[in-house]
C-alpha positions as CSV (number, residue, x, y, z in Angstrom):
1,M,0.0,0.0,0.0
2,T,1.2,3.6,-0.7
3,R,1.7,6.2,2.0
4,I,-1.4,8.1,0.9
5,E,-3.4,4.9,1.9
6,L,-1.5,4.4,5.2
7,E,-1.0,7.8,6.7
8,R,-3.9,8.9,9.0
9,V,-5.3,12.3,9.6
10,L,-7.1,13.4,12.8
11,T,-10.6,14.5,11.9
12,L,-12.4,17.1,14.1
13,N,-16.0,18.2,14.1
14,R,-17.0,21.8,13.5
15,V,-16.2,22.8,17.1
16,W,-12.9,21.0,17.1
17,Q,-13.7,17.9,19.0
18,P,-12.0,14.7,17.7
19,L,-14.3,12.4,15.8
20,T,-12.1,9.8,14.1
21,T,-8.9,9.3,12.1
22,L,-9.1,9.0,8.3
23,V,-6.6,7.7,5.8
24,L,-4.8,10.5,4.1
25,R,-6.5,9.8,0.7
26,K,-10.0,10.3,2.2
27,A,-8.9,13.4,4.2
28,L,-7.5,15.0,1.0
29,V,-10.7,14.3,-0.9
30,L,-12.8,16.0,1.8
31,V,-10.6,19.0,1.7
32,A,-10.5,19.2,-2.1
33,R,-14.3,19.1,-2.2
34,G,-14.6,21.8,0.4
35,R,-16.2,19.5,3.0
36,A,-13.3,19.9,5.4
37,R,-10.4,22.4,6.0
38,I,-6.9,21.8,7.2
39,V,-5.8,22.9,10.6
40,C,-2.2,23.8,11.4
41,P,-1.4,22.0,14.7
42,Q,1.2,24.6,15.7
43,T,-0.8,27.9,15.0
44,F,-4.4,26.5,14.8
45,Q,-4.7,28.5,11.5
46,I,-7.3,27.0,9.1
47,F,-6.7,26.5,5.4
48,N,-8.8,25.5,2.4
49,W,-7.0,23.5,-0.3
50,K,-5.9,26.5,-2.4
51,Q,-4.6,28.3,0.7
52,W,-2.8,25.2,1.8
53,I,-1.1,24.8,-1.5
54,A,-0.1,28.5,-1.6
55,D,1.3,28.4,2.0
56,R,2.7,24.8,2.4
57,A,3.8,23.6,-1.1
58,V,7.3,24.0,-2.5
59,A,8.8,23.3,-5.9
60,A,9.4,19.7,-6.9
61,D,13.2,20.2,-7.0
62,A,13.3,21.7,-3.5
63,H,15.1,19.8,-0.7
64,V,12.5,18.6,1.9
65,I,12.0,15.9,4.4
66,E,10.3,13.3,2.3
67,A,8.2,11.9,5.2
68,D,6.5,15.3,5.6
69,Y,5.4,15.8,2.0
70,I,3.4,14.3,-0.8
71,R,5.3,14.6,-4.1
72,T,3.5,15.5,-7.3
73,A,5.0,16.1,-10.8
74,T,5.3,19.9,-10.1
75,M,5.6,20.3,-6.3
76,H,5.9,18.9,-2.8
77,V,2.8,19.4,-0.7
78,R,3.0,19.3,3.1
79,I,1.0,16.4,4.5
80,P,-2.0,17.6,6.5
81,Q,-2.1,16.1,10.1
82,V,-5.4,17.5,11.3
83,I,-8.6,18.5,9.5
84,T,-11.9,20.0,10.7
85,L,-15.2,19.4,9.0
86,A,-16.8,22.4,7.3
87,K,-20.3,21.6,8.5
88,F,-21.4,20.8,12.0
89,A,-21.5,17.0,12.5
90,G,-22.9,16.9,16.1
91,Y,-21.2,16.5,19.4
92,P,-19.5,13.2,20.3
93,N,-21.4,11.3,23.0
94,A,-20.0,12.1,26.5
95,G,-19.9,8.3,27.2
96,V,-19.1,5.3,25.1
97,P,-22.2,3.2,24.5
98,F,-21.6,-0.5,24.7
99,S,-21.5,-2.3,21.3
100,R,-20.0,-5.3,19.6
101,R,-18.0,-3.0,17.3
102,G,-16.7,-1.1,20.4
103,V,-15.6,-4.4,22.0
104,Y,-13.8,-5.3,18.8
105,E,-12.0,-2.0,18.7
106,R,-11.2,-1.9,22.4
107,D,-9.7,-5.4,22.2
108,N,-7.7,-4.4,19.0
109,G,-9.2,-7.2,17.0
110,R,-7.6,-9.9,19.0
111,C,-9.1,-12.9,20.9
112,Q,-8.7,-12.1,24.6
113,Y,-7.9,-15.7,25.4
114,C,-5.4,-16.8,22.7
115,N,-4.4,-13.4,21.4
116,A,-5.1,-14.5,17.8
117,V,-6.2,-11.8,15.3
118,V,-9.9,-12.2,14.6
119,H,-11.6,-10.8,11.5
120,K,-14.8,-8.8,12.2
121,R,-17.0,-11.2,10.3
122,D,-15.6,-14.1,12.5
123,M,-15.8,-12.4,15.9
124,T,-17.8,-13.8,18.8
125,L,-18.6,-12.0,22.0
126,D,-17.8,-13.9,25.2
127,H,-19.4,-13.2,28.6
128,V,-16.6,-13.6,31.1
129,V,-19.2,-14.5,33.7
130,P,-21.8,-16.5,31.7
131,V,-25.3,-14.9,31.3
132,S,-26.7,-18.1,32.9
133,R,-24.9,-17.1,36.1
134,G,-26.0,-13.5,36.1
135,G,-23.3,-12.1,33.9
136,A,-24.2,-8.8,32.3
137,T,-23.7,-7.7,28.7
138,S,-21.4,-4.9,29.5
139,W,-17.9,-3.5,29.0
140,G,-16.7,-5.1,32.1
141,N,-18.0,-8.6,31.4
142,C,-17.6,-9.0,27.6
143,V,-14.5,-9.7,25.5
144,L,-13.7,-10.5,21.9
145,A,-13.1,-14.2,21.4
146,C,-12.4,-16.4,18.5
147,G,-14.9,-19.1,17.8
148,R,-12.5,-21.8,19.0
149,C,-11.9,-20.2,22.4
150,N,-15.5,-19.3,22.8
151,H,-16.5,-22.9,22.2
152,R,-13.8,-24.2,24.5
153,K,-14.8,-21.9,27.4
154,A,-18.5,-22.7,26.9
155,D,-20.7,-21.9,29.9
156,R,-17.9,-21.6,32.4
157,T,-15.8,-18.9,33.9
158,P,-12.2,-18.5,32.7
159,R,-10.9,-20.1,35.9
160,E,-13.1,-23.1,35.5
161,A,-12.1,-23.5,31.9
162,E,-8.4,-22.9,32.8
163,M,-8.2,-20.0,30.4
164,S,-6.6,-16.6,31.1
165,L,-7.6,-13.2,29.8
166,V,-5.1,-11.2,27.9
167,E,-6.4,-8.0,29.5
168,T,-9.1,-7.3,32.2
169,P,-12.1,-5.9,30.3
170,Q,-13.1,-2.4,31.2
171,Q,-15.1,0.5,29.7
172,P,-12.9,2.5,27.2
173,T,-12.8,6.2,26.8
174,R,-13.6,7.9,23.5
175,E,-9.8,8.5,23.0
176,D,-9.1,4.8,23.6
177,L,-11.4,3.8,20.7
178,L,-10.3,6.7,18.6
179,L,-6.6,5.8,18.7
180,R,-6.8,2.0,19.2
181,G,-4.5,0.4,16.6
182,V,-3.5,3.8,15.2
183,H,0.0,5.4,15.5
184,R,-0.5,8.4,17.8
185,N,0.8,11.4,16.0
186,P,2.3,13.9,18.5
187,A,0.7,16.7,16.4
188,W,-2.7,15.5,17.5
189,E,-2.1,16.1,21.2
190,P,-3.6,19.6,21.5
191,F,-6.9,18.3,20.1
192,I,-7.2,15.1,22.2
193,G,-8.5,14.7,25.8
194,K,-8.5,17.7,28.2
195,A,-6.6,19.9,25.7
196,A,-9.3,19.3,23.2
197,E,-12.0,20.4,25.7
198,V,-10.2,23.7,26.2
199,T,-9.8,24.3,22.5
200,S,-13.4,23.5,21.9
201,A,-14.6,25.8,24.6
202,S,-12.6,28.7,23.3
203,T,-13.9,28.1,19.8
204,L,-17.5,28.2,21.0
205,K,-16.9,31.5,22.7
206,S,-15.3,33.2,19.7
């Protein structure tokens, strides 16, 4: 795969709260179509595509750090690291509702008993404490399991089945799910967690 399909860009809603990360190709398409704008992580200045090219592109024969630029036939364009949607996309939920997809992302797509990679279409949800014994369908009692381990454990606790959990299940934060399995770019830090709340509040007041 090419860099444009591997690099990820932090995507913010209209009031600068983190929503997701997108592959660079998708982020560039949104910006080029006017559906998003690029944010400079250092100055918080906002650019549309033409402004970004004018400000952050250099000639093709210029000496640059290759990892920071996309090369075209006529220029090097600085890779955007953060974009914000041009239209309001709603506020993220304060909490993280329980879901099968959330469990998959929290557990990073790995069986919590054998640590094998599990494809989404093959995932099963295991109740650590079986439902038949009062176990709840909740973040703290459900884990991703491959079909083999789920069948082996059956209607027993991990101790009874002599199986160990890779990690103790717990409710994730929004940032946990947002960044799970994604390389955390240092340029995203001002927009994530408490810093993001401050940035968002100042945006709303302006």
